[in-house]
C-alpha positions in Angstrom: 69.9 153.9 84.0 73.2 152.9 86.5 74.8 149.6 84.7 73.4 146.9 86.7 76.8 145.4 86.8 78.0 147.4 89.7 78.4 145.7 93.0 75.4 146.6 95.1 76.3 148.6 98.5 74.5 150.8 100.9 74.9 154.5 100.2 72.7 157.3 102.0 71.7 159.9 99.9 73.2 162.7 101.6 76.5 160.4 102.9 77.1 158.1 99.7 79.8 155.8 101.0 82.8 155.8 98.6 84.2 152.1 100.2 83.6 148.8 99.2 81.3 146.5 101.8 83.5 144.3 103.6 82.1 141.0 101.8 82.3 142.5 98.2 84.0 140.8 95.4 87.9 141.6 94.6 88.2 144.0 91.8 84.3 145.3 91.0 82.7 148.8 91.7 80.3 148.8 94.7 77.1 150.3 93.9 77.4 153.1 96.1 80.8 154.4 94.3 79.2 153.5 90.2 76.3 156.5 92.1 79.1 158.6 93.0 81.4 158.5 90.0 78.1 159.4 87.7 77.0 162.3 90.3 80.5 163.8 90.0 80.3 163.4 85.9 77.1 165.3 85.6 78.1 168.0 88.3 81.3 168.2 85.9 79.2 168.5 83.0 77.3 171.4 84.0 79.3 173.0 86.1 81.2 176.3 84.5 83.8 177.1 86.7 87.3 175.9 85.9 88.3 175.0 89.6 85.0 173.6 90.4 85.4 171.0 86.9 88.7 170.2 87.8 87.5 169.2 91.8 84.8 167.1 90.5 87.0 165.2 88.1 89.8 164.6 90.3 87.1 163.4 93.1 85.9 160.7 90.0 89.3 159.6 89.4 90.5 159.2 93.1 87.4 157.0 93.9 87.9 155.0 90.6 91.7 154.5 91.6 90.8 153.1 94.9 89.2 150.4 93.2 91.5 149.9 90.5 89.5 151.6 88.3 89.6 154.3 85.3 87.0 155.9 83.4 86.8 157.8 80.0 83.6 159.0 77.7 82.2 157.2 74.8 80.2 158.5 72.2 77.5 156.1 71.4 75.7 157.4 68.5 76.2 161.0 69.3 74.9 160.1 72.9 77.7 160.5 75.8 78.6 157.2 77.8 80.7 156.9 80.9 82.5 153.7 80.5 84.5 152.6 83.5 87.3 149.7 83.2 89.6 148.2 85.5 93.0 149.2 85.1 94.4 146.1 84.6 92.6 145.9 80.7 95.0 148.7 79.7 98.0 148.9 78.3 100.4 150.9 80.3 102.3 152.9 77.5 99.7 153.1 74.9 96.6 154.0 77.3 94.1 151.4 75.1 92.2 148.8 75.8 94.2 145.0 75.3 91.6 142.8 74.8 93.7 139.9 75.7 93.7 141.3 79.2 89.8 140.8 79.8 88.6 138.1 81.3 85.2 139.1 82.0 83.5 141.6 80.1 80.9 142.2 82.7 83.0 143.8 85.0 82.9 146.9 82.5 80.5 149.5 84.3 78.7 151.7 81.5 76.4 154.6 82.5 74.5 156.6 79.8 74.6 160.3 80.5 71.9 161.3 78.0 68.5 160.4 79.9 65.2 161.3 80.1 65.7 164.7 81.0 68.8 166.9 79.5 72.0 166.3 81.4 72.6 170.0 81.8 69.2 170.3 84.2 70.4 167.1 86.3 71.7 169.7 89.3 68.6 171.2 89.2 66.4 168.3 88.9 68.4 166.9 92.2 67.7 169.7 93.9 64.6 170.4 93.3 63.9 165.8 94.7 65.9 166.9 97.5 63.6 169.6 98.6 61.0 167.2 98.4 62.7 164.8 101.0 63.2 167.6 103.1 59.4 168.4 103.2 58.4 164.6 103.7 61.1 164.3 106.5 59.6 167.5 108.4 56.3 166.6 107.8 56.1 162.8 108.8 59.8 162.0 110.3 62.5 160.0 109.5 61.2 157.1 108.5 59.3 158.2 105.6 61.9 161.1 105.2 64.6 158.3 104.6 62.2 156.6 102.1 61.9 159.5 100.0 65.8 160.0 99.9 66.2 156.5 98.2 63.3 157.7 95.5 65.5 160.2 95.1 68.4 158.8 94.2 66.7 156.2 91.9 65.0 159.0 90.0 68.1 161.5 90.1 71.0 158.8 89.5 69.2 156.6 87.3 66.5 158.7 85.2 68.1 162.2 85.7 64.5 163.3 85.9 61.4 164.6 89.0 60.4 162.1 91.3 56.9 163.4 90.1 57.9 162.0 86.4 58.7 158.8 87.4 56.2 156.2 85.5 54.2 153.3 87.4 56.7 151.2 85.6 59.7 153.0 86.8 58.1 153.1 90.8 57.6 149.4 90.3 61.2 149.0 89.4 62.7 150.9 92.1 60.4 149.2 94.5 61.1 145.7 93.2 64.5 146.0 91.6 66.3 149.4 93.4 64.9 148.8 97.0 66.2 145.0 97.4 69.3 145.2 95.7 70.5 148.8 96.2 69.2 150.3 99.5 68.9 148.3 102.3 65.9 149.9 104.0 65.1 149.0 107.3 62.4 147.0 107.9 60.2 149.5 109.5 60.9 151.4 105.9 60.1 148.1 104.0 56.9 148.3 105.8 55.8 151.9 104.9 57.5 152.5 101.3 53.9 152.3 99.5 53.0 155.1 101.9 56.4 156.7 101.5 56.3 157.0 97.9 52.5 158.5 97.8 53.9 161.2 100.3 56.2 162.3 97.8 54.0 162.5 95.2 51.8 164.8 97.6 54.4 167.2 98.7 54.8 167.6 94.7 51.4 168.4 94.3 50.9 165.1 91.9 49.4 161.8 92.9 51.3 158.7 92.5 50.6 156.9 88.9 49.1 153.8 89.3 50.0 150.1 87.1 49.1 150.7 83.9 49.1 154.2 83.9 52.1 156.1 81.8 
């Protein structure tokens, strides 16, 4: 799941905003950048072409450099974690973290890359989720389509799993936390979010789980 320490920022499903919002506190990563950095990292890990891998890595580095951050992959008991740190924490010559330069540990962002699904399948999972978004948008219009896109962002970036595999608790997290802190839906979107979720599951040939189901 994406680290909650990232600053919330508006980001569309297909046009991910790489820039900070005007009222973003200096020195922190906006939510949209964190999601895009995670997406690029997962794509890099599944790519087989060296040029493609290099392009994803370069793009990630550029996004982080724009906010004076760096990244590395940490092995956490066999599970890879993408760690993003402010550049000012590093020793310029040795490239290591200087603990005496850390004024607020919460500025670091940690993104587990070993999630519910095998990370090698992330691109395929995301593609299936986007197909559901397209189906909902075509059948039910842009408001439901935009909500479906937000759900696809949540399922892919936070759990690396198909929308239809989301549990009742995860859907509650989407509605009560993700939408409030990350998504900035319109009033019309908020009014129909429950129906939108039902329509996405319907497009997947499933029924949305209810509270208490697994």
